[in-house]
N, C-alpha and C positions, 0 to 999 in steps of 0.2 A: 552054032554052039558055043564052039573053040574062044571065039572074041569075048563071049560073056563069061565064060569061065577065068578069062584073063583080068575083066572088070573086077570080079569078084575076088580073087585073090587079091587084088590091089586093095581091096578096103580093109583087111587086115595090114597089110604093109603101110598104107597111108595112117592107119591110126596109132600103130608102134610109133611111126615118125613124129605123129602132130604130139603123142600125149607125152613121149619122152623125149622127144627134142633131137633125137637121133635115132640108130636101130632097124630103121626102114630098112635100108640097105641090109644088114644082116638078116633080116627075112625074107626082103627081096631075093637077094642067093639061095637062100635054104629053099622056099617056094619055087623058085626059075627051077631048080637042079631037082629036088624031089619030086615036085607033083608037076610039072610043067615039061619035064626032061630037058632042059636044057644043057648042051656040055659044059663044065665047070667057068673057064675062060669066058666065053660067050655070058654065062650068069653072072659074072663078076660087071664085066663091062655093061650087060644091061642093064646091073642093077645102079648102077652110075647114073645111067641118063633117066632112070625112073625117080631118084632121088631129089634133083632139079626140082621138077613141078610141086613133088611132093613137101619140098623144105619151101617154095615161096607160097604155097598154098598155107602153110603153118605160120608162117612169118606175116602174111596178111593179116591171120589172128593176132598174133602176139606183138605187131608193129607198136603199138601205141603204149602199151602196157611193158612190157617185159625185156624187148630186146635194146640194147645197148649200140648205136649204129655206129660209133665212134669203133668200139672193140670189132664187130661187125666187118666195117671196112677194113681195118689194120688186118686182121685175121685171115680176110678174104684175098688179099693178098699175096700173105705167108700159102695159105691151102692150094692157090691156085698154081703155085711154083710146086710146092708139094704132089698136088695132084698130075701135072706132066709126068714127073720124076716117077710117080708111082706105075701109071700108066704103061710108061716105059718099061719097065719092070715086068710088070704083067704080061706084055708079049714076049720074054725072053725066059720065067721062070718056067719048067717044068711041072705038069701039073700035080704031081707028087708034092712039092714043095710047098705049091700053091695051099692045097689043101693043109697041110702040116704048121704055115705061115698063117692062114685063117682060121684054124682049129685055135692055135697058141695065142692069136688076139681075143678071140673068144673067153676063152678060157679065163685069162687076166683081166680081160674086162667084168666079167663075170664076179670072180672074187673082190675084184675091188668095189664093186657094188656090195657085195654084200659084207664087205669088211669097213 
């Protein structure tokens, strides 16, 4: 039953990621923490692992009509470096500051989208 619950939660996570081109990780962290009772740092790390196959599935749909692969390649190089740095910080940051930083990014992202 737990596996089915996890699969069902994957549907809205994947939908958000595919529909908006991002955001699945935000939904994944929330679902993992609030509904699946995963500890904060583990939820963030797990969400990162969830996003890779979701992004690959979305890219498969967008590959011919929407994606600019020159930009993909160049941003992926920088993104890989940033991901390594971010993952190292995640291991060291206290839970309280992780929540504050994550919340601040969410608020700023939301305000930017609204405005």
